[in-house]
N, C-alpha and C positions, 0 to 999 in steps of 0.2 A: 119450174118457175125459179128464177134467181132469188137468192136470199133477201136482197133489198126489196124486190118487187113483192115477195111474200110478206115481209114485214109491213110494207106500205098498205097492202090489202087488209092485214089484221088491224092496223091503226084506223083505217077508214071504216071498217066494220064496227070497231069499238065506238068510234065517235057517233056513228049512226045509232048504235044501241043506246047510247046516253043522250040521244036527240040533240047533239051539238051541231049547230050550223057549221058545215065544213065543205070543202071541195078540193079536188086535185088541181094544183096550179101547174100550168104548162108554160114553158118558156122555150125560145129557140129562134130559128130563122128558116123561112120558107119562101122561095121565089124572090129572094133579095129583100124580103121584108122581115124585120125583127118583131117579135111579139113577147110580151112579158117583160120583166125587169131582171137584169143579170143578178144572179145570186139569190133570187126569190126562192122561198122554201117549196118543198114538194107538195105540202098540204097546208091550206089556210083554214083556220077555225076561228070562230068568234064565241068567246065564253064570257058571260057577264058584261058584254059590250066591249070587251078587249080583244084586239087582234092577236091571235096566237099563230105564229109561223112554225111549222114542223118540218124540219129537214130530216129525211130518212136516209140513214147510212148503214151499210153492212158493217159488222164489227171492225173490219180493217179499212173501211172507206175513209177517204180524205176529204175534209172540208176545204173548199176552194177559197182563195182570197176574196172573191166576189161575194161568197156566202158569209164570210166573216164581216165584210163591210155592210151587207144588208142587215145582218143581225145587230150590228152596232147602231145603224140608223133607225131600225125598228124600235129597239129598246129606248133610244133617246126620245122617240116620239110617243112612248108610253106602251108600246106593244111588248110581247113576249116572244122569244125565239128559242125553240127547243131543238136539240139534235137527238133523234131517236135511233138507238142502235140495238135495243133489246126490248121486246114486247112487254115483259113483266115489269121492267123498270119504267117504261113509258106509261103503262096502265096506272102504276102507283103515282107517278108524277101528275098525270092528267086528272086523276081522281082528286088529288089535293087541290089542283087549280079549280076544278068544278066546285068542290066543297067551299072554297073561299069566295066564289063568285056570288 
């Protein structure tokens, strides 16, 4: 399993463990039809009524311009956008967000 996919699974499992409403967000194009929004995060969670977008990247993964734009728009709308590159750091960050909620 590639490192990014492994990290994504760990994050999804942790969110389930904490009973956080969340789901894997899919975007792309199939049969000439686009679905999802360009730059949307890999995982969407709702914590304390707040949309939390989680983009999962390998340690050397590159955030695309569309992902930066999505993050900016989401944060302007009151949501939170996280880039997760390391499970231990993500766990610490998400626990702090849950505690504040």
